[in-house]
N, C-alpha and C positions, 0 to 999 in steps of 0.2 A: 476549422478545428482539426488539430492533429490527432490521429489515432495511433496509439502505441501498443506495446505488448507488455503486460505484467508477467514476469517469469513463472509465477505459480501455475499458469495455464499448462506448463510442461512438467509439473511435479511428478506425474506418474512415470514419464519417460526418464527423467533424471534420477529420481529417488527410488522408485519401485522397480521398474523394468531394466534400468541401467542401459537403455538404448541411446541415450544422449548424455553428453557432459555439459557442464557450464561453459567450457571452452568452445564447444560446438554450437551452443545456443545462439550466439550472435549471427552466424552465417544462416541459420534457420530463420531467424527473425528478419534478416535482410531479404531472404528469398520471398518473404510474405509482404514485402513492400513497405515496411515501416522504417522510421529513422530513430525512434525513441523506444527505449526498453527500460524495464525495471528488473532488478535481480532479487534473489532471496538468499539470506545468509546461509541457510542450510544446504544450499547448492555448492558452496565453496569447498573445494577439496583441501584447501590450505589457506593460511594467511601469510605464507612465506613470501619474501620479496620476489623470488623466482616465479612462483605461481601467479602472483598479482601482476607481474610484468607480462606473463603469458596472456593473462586475461585482458589486460589493458590493450595489448597488441591485437588480440582477436577482435576486440570491440572497434578499435581504430581502423583495422583493415577492412571492416564492413561499413565504415563511415557512419557509425551509430553514436548516439549519445545516451548516457545513463541518467535517467531522471531521479532514481531512488533505489536504495537497497532496503528491502523489507527485512528487518532484523528480528528473527524469531528465537530469541533467547533472552534470559534475564527476567527478573521479577522486581520491579521497583515498588511494588505494593507489599513486599515481604515484611512482616512485623519483626522478624529477626534482624536486628540492626547490622550485625556483622555480615550476614549473608547478603543483605541488601547492598551494603557497601561494596562487597566483592562484585556483585552484579553491575552496579553503577560503573565501577572502574573498567570492567570487561566491556560494557556497552560503549564506553567512551572510545575504545579502540576502533570501533566501527566507523567513527568519523574519519579516521586516518586511513582505514581501508578504502573508504569512499574516495578520499582525496587521491589515493594511489591509482585508482582505476578511472578517475574522472567522473564519479557519481556526484550529482548536485545535492542529494539529500539522503537521509536514512530515516526509516520509520521504526519507532520504538513503541511497543504496546504498554498500556497502563497497568497490566497485571491482573491476576485472577481475584481481585477483591470484589465483594458485593457492592453493587451500585449505591446502596444506601448506607454504607459503612463510612461515617464521617471521619473517623480517625484514619482510616486507610486513605481516604480522599486527601487528607492533609499530607500524609507521607508521600503519596504519588505526586501531589503538587510540588512539594519540595524537590522531589527527584527530577521532575521535568524542568524546574527552575535551574537546577544545577546542570542538567544536560543541555539546556538552551544556552547557557554560558559557554559550555564546551563547543557547541555548534558554532557560535560566533567566533570563538578562538580559531576553530578549524576552517571556517569559511564554508561549512557544509550545513544545509538546513536540517533541522529536526522536525519530523512529522509525527502526528498522532492519527491513528485510524480507529474507526468504530469497529473494534475487534473483540468484543465480549468483555467480561469482567466489569470493572468500574466504568469502562467506556460504553457499556451497553445503554447507559442513560445519556442522551445527547447533552443534557444540562451539565453533566460532569465534564464533558469535553470542553464546553464553554468555560467552565471553572479552571480547568488545567491551562487552557490557552491564556486566559486573563491573568492568572496568578504568575505565570512565567514572565510576563512583562517583557517580551522579546520579539522583535521582528524576525528572528531566526527560527521561531517555533511556529509551524504552520500545520495545516490539516491535510489529510488524505482520505476523503470520504469514499467508502465502498457502497455502491448503490444497493447491494444485496445483504449487507451485514447488520442493518438496523433491526431492532427487536420489535415485533408486533407492528403497530401502526405508528411508530415513532419516526418513520423514514422522512416524512415531510419536515417535521421539526428538525430532525438531524441534518438534513440537507441544507435547510435554511441557516442553521448554526455554522456548519462547516464550509459551505460554499464561498462565503466572503473571504475566508482565510485559507482556501484550498491551494495547494501547490501541485498536487497530482490527484487523479481520481481513478479508482478501480471500477470496472464495469464487468459484471458477470451476466451472461446471456443464457436463458433457459429455453427460449423459443424465439422464433424470428417473426413474430407478429407485427403487422404494420402499425398497430395502435400502441405498441410499446409496453403492453401489459405483460408483466412477468409473474409467474407463479411456480413454486416448486415445493417439494416435501423435504423438510430438514431431517437431520439425524434422529431427532426425537419423535419423528412421525407427524409433526404438525405441518400444516400447509402454510406457506409464506407467500406474500404477494406484494408487489409494488408497481408503480407506473414509471417506466424508464423515461418515457417522453416528458413526464412532469419533472423528473429529476434533472433532465437536461434544461428544462425551462428555468428551474431554480438556479442552475449554474449560469445560464445566460443573464438572468436578472442580477446576479452578483458580479457580472463582467469577468467570469472565469477565463483565464488565458492559458492555462496549462493543458497538457494532453489528456485524452481519455484512453486509459490503458486497459485493454481487454484482458480479463483474468479467467474467463471461462466461456465456453460456447456449448451449443446443443447438438453438435454433429458427432459422428461415430468415432473419430480419432482426434487426438489433441491437435494435430496439424490442421485437419479440416475444421475443427472448432475454432481455432485461431483465425484461419482465413475467412470463414463464414461470419464470425463475430465482428471482425474488422469491417467487412462489407456492410453488415447489418447496422452497426453502430454509426458508421459514416452516413448511410442512407437515412437513418432515423434522425440524426442531428441535422443534416442538410434539409430535411423535409419541414423543419420548424419555420 
């Protein structure tokens, strides 16, 4: 199993502290021994051809491949038809940004609709259907992540994937983003169609049990070892991209999480 790095692990350095740029990130990732990385749309300083060429060169110079760009913009659940249309057209541009830098996929969120809003579910489904057609045209996979909003219910993720009717629309499960006790159901739904997988690490326990306190003050927990078992059962062939660690700095968290995830996977 290949262990990669999901760029969000460096969001404080890139977005808050400004001690790293996206152009510098490939060399940092290579120094940590990985070959596969994921990027984040908000890390891009520009979408100009000049900047994208610089980024592609920085990636190629380090011998890396880009599995996915996590696109953190747009709202395909928006009930405002004109605003939703603008977002859909803007989101389509990211398929071609991905092509320009050699990324294999982009992740687009389902939007901030309530999981039980059937009208919104229909809007989102139509949006993903349209985006999946663009994915096929561009030759870049479209991914859905369990990332709040309508996707908080794993059954909705299944609905979106089924209604799109496209082999170009795949899943990107995040082992830590499931709500409450839905993580087993969610992993079982997403693993068979997963193209990438995000792993956040909150401790380095040998049993794989992870727990943390969320922003709302509630304690969350899941079994990372069981998540890996479900991926194995689904014959998952993609990378495990670490997106968070439990060490004092982002660099140490990335290094330690890579080691921990590899050891936990290999111990199965």
